[in-house]
C-alpha positions as CSV (number, residue, x, y, z in Angstrom):
1,X,-15.2,14.8,-6.1
2,X,-15.0,15.3,-9.8
3,X,-11.7,16.2,-11.3
4,X,-10.2,15.9,-14.8
5,X,-6.6,16.5,-15.6
6,X,-5.4,16.8,-19.2
7,X,-2.2,18.9,-18.9
8,X,0.7,17.2,-20.7
9,X,3.2,19.0,-18.3
10,X,1.6,17.9,-15.0
11,X,3.6,15.2,-13.3
12,X,2.8,15.5,-9.6
13,X,-0.7,16.0,-8.2
14,X,-0.8,16.7,-4.5
15,X,-3.9,17.7,-2.4
16,X,-2.3,16.5,0.9
17,X,-3.6,17.9,4.2
18,X,-6.8,19.6,3.1
19,X,-10.4,19.1,3.9
20,X,-11.5,17.4,0.7
21,X,-14.6,15.2,1.2
22,X,-16.2,12.6,-1.0
23,X,-15.5,9.5,-2.9
24,X,-13.0,9.2,-5.8
25,X,-14.3,8.1,-9.2
26,X,-12.6,5.2,-10.9
27,X,-11.8,7.4,-13.9
28,X,-9.9,9.9,-11.7
29,X,-6.5,8.1,-11.7
30,X,-4.4,10.3,-13.9
31,X,-1.2,9.2,-15.5
32,X,1.3,11.1,-13.4
33,X,4.6,10.4,-11.6
34,X,2.9,10.9,-8.2
35,X,-0.7,11.2,-6.9
36,X,-1.0,12.4,-3.3
37,X,-4.4,12.6,-1.6
38,X,-3.0,12.0,1.9
39,X,-4.8,13.3,4.9
40,X,-8.2,14.4,3.7
41,X,-11.7,13.0,4.2
42,X,-12.1,10.8,1.2
43,X,-14.2,7.7,1.7
44,X,-15.5,4.6,-0.1
45,X,-13.5,2.3,-2.3
46,X,-10.0,3.2,-3.5
47,X,-10.2,4.2,-7.2
48,X,-9.9,1.2,-9.5
49,X,-8.5,1.5,-13.0
50,X,-5.3,1.5,-14.9
51,X,-2.5,2.6,-12.7
52,X,0.2,4.4,-14.5
53,X,1.7,6.5,-11.7
54,X,4.8,5.5,-9.8
55,X,3.7,6.8,-6.4
56,X,0.3,6.7,-4.7
57,X,-0.3,8.3,-1.3
58,X,-3.9,7.7,-0.1
59,X,-3.1,7.5,3.6
60,X,-5.1,9.1,6.4
61,X,-8.5,9.1,4.8
62,X,-11.6,6.9,5.3
63,X,-11.2,4.5,2.3
64,X,-12.8,1.2,3.1
65,X,-13.3,-2.3,1.6
66,X,-10.8,-4.4,-0.3
67,X,-7.9,-2.9,-2.2
68,X,-8.3,-3.3,-6.0
69,X,-5.8,-6.0,-7.3
70,X,-4.1,-3.4,-9.6
71,X,-2.4,-1.8,-6.6
72,X,-0.5,-5.0,-6.1
73,X,0.0,-6.2,-9.6
74,X,1.1,-3.0,-11.4
75,X,4.7,-1.9,-10.8
76,X,4.3,0.9,-8.3
77,X,7.3,2.3,-6.5
78,X,5.6,3.7,-3.5
79,X,2.1,2.8,-2.2
80,X,0.9,4.4,1.0
81,X,-2.7,3.3,1.9
82,X,-2.1,3.4,5.7
83,X,-4.5,4.8,8.2
84,X,-7.8,3.9,6.5
85,X,-10.5,1.3,7.0
86,X,-9.2,-1.1,4.4
87,X,-9.7,-4.9,4.8
88,X,-9.3,-8.2,3.1
89,X,-6.4,-10.5,2.3
90,X,-3.3,-9.8,0.3
91,X,-3.0,-11.4,-3.2
92,X,-0.5,-14.3,-3.6
93,X,1.6,-12.3,-6.2
94,X,2.8,-8.8,-6.1
95,X,4.6,-6.6,-8.6
96,X,7.5,-4.6,-7.5
97,X,6.8,-2.2,-4.6
98,X,9.8,-0.7,-2.9
99,X,7.7,1.2,-0.3
100,X,4.5,-0.5,0.8
101,X,2.6,1.0,3.8
102,X,-0.5,-0.9,4.8
103,X,-0.4,-0.1,8.5
104,X,-3.3,0.9,10.7
105,X,-6.0,-0.9,8.7
106,X,-7.9,-4.2,9.0
107,X,-6.0,-6.5,6.6
108,X,-6.1,-10.2,7.5
109,X,-4.7,-13.5,6.5
110,X,-1.0,-14.3,5.9
111,X,1.6,-12.2,4.3
112,X,2.6,-14.2,1.1
113,X,6.2,-15.0,0.7
114,X,6.1,-13.3,-2.8
115,X,5.8,-9.9,-1.1
116,X,9.3,-10.1,0.2
117,X,11.6,-9.9,-2.8
118,X,14.9,-8.2,-4.0
119,X,13.1,-4.9,-4.7
120,X,11.5,-4.6,-1.2
121,X,12.9,-1.7,0.8
122,X,10.4,-0.3,3.3
123,X,7.3,-2.4,4.4
124,X,5.0,-1.2,7.2
125,X,2.3,-3.7,7.9
126,X,1.8,-2.9,11.7
127,X,-1.5,-2.7,13.4
128,X,-3.6,-5.0,11.2
129,X,-5.0,-8.5,11.7
130,X,-2.4,-10.5,9.8
131,X,-2.0,-14.2,11.0
132,X,0.3,-17.1,10.3
133,X,4.1,-17.1,10.5
134,X,6.4,-14.3,9.5
135,X,7.8,-14.6,6.0
136,X,11.5,-15.3,5.4
137,X,13.6,-12.2,4.7
138,X,16.6,-14.0,3.2
139,X,16.0,-12.8,-0.4
140,X,15.2,-9.2,0.4
141,X,17.0,-5.9,0.8
142,X,14.5,-4.7,3.3
143,X,15.7,-1.9,5.5
144,X,12.4,-1.4,7.3
145,X,10.0,-4.2,8.1
146,X,7.4,-3.2,10.7
147,X,5.0,-6.0,11.5
148,X,4.1,-5.3,15.1
149,X,0.6,-5.4,16.5
150,X,-0.8,-8.3,14.4
151,X,-1.7,-11.8,15.2
152,X,1.4,-13.7,14.0
153,X,2.3,-17.0,15.6
154,X,5.1,-19.6,15.3
155,X,8.8,-19.3,15.1
156,X,10.9,-16.6,13.6
157,X,13.0,-17.8,10.6
158,X,16.7,-18.1,11.6
159,X,17.6,-16.6,8.2
160,X,15.9,-13.4,9.2
161,X,18.9,-12.5,11.3
162,X,22.5,-12.0,10.4
163,X,25.7,-10.9,12.1
164,X,28.5,-8.9,10.5
């Protein structure tokens, strides 16, 4: 897929729920408020480059391989890369992501404690291959934390529960 966007007025790009096929070039990532390519037939690696948008929706495609580090180290408000064929381990450090959807992929390893912070709101990591113990939620404002259907072991932190 070859696309170039130079409009100074364009802020949201959405091609959601189409039949677009192909891989995305690294130079594709435009500087917009939101990029939505959800529910198409894109394949190959996620585009790698400078990430200037606040919201990326690449779910329900056929992207594979490891996620470029920039998706975790640049401040992105919403990242939805669920329902692909992505794999690998999560980096030790993450920038702020309030919504992070990694569900229905093949991610492995542990979930670093740094992923759970005061800016976390909605994390969906279910149906992957994560291992180790669940991270503590004591410093988070998470409202949604879906971690089912993984390979976690050990005890649940007592500070993950509170009573009013």
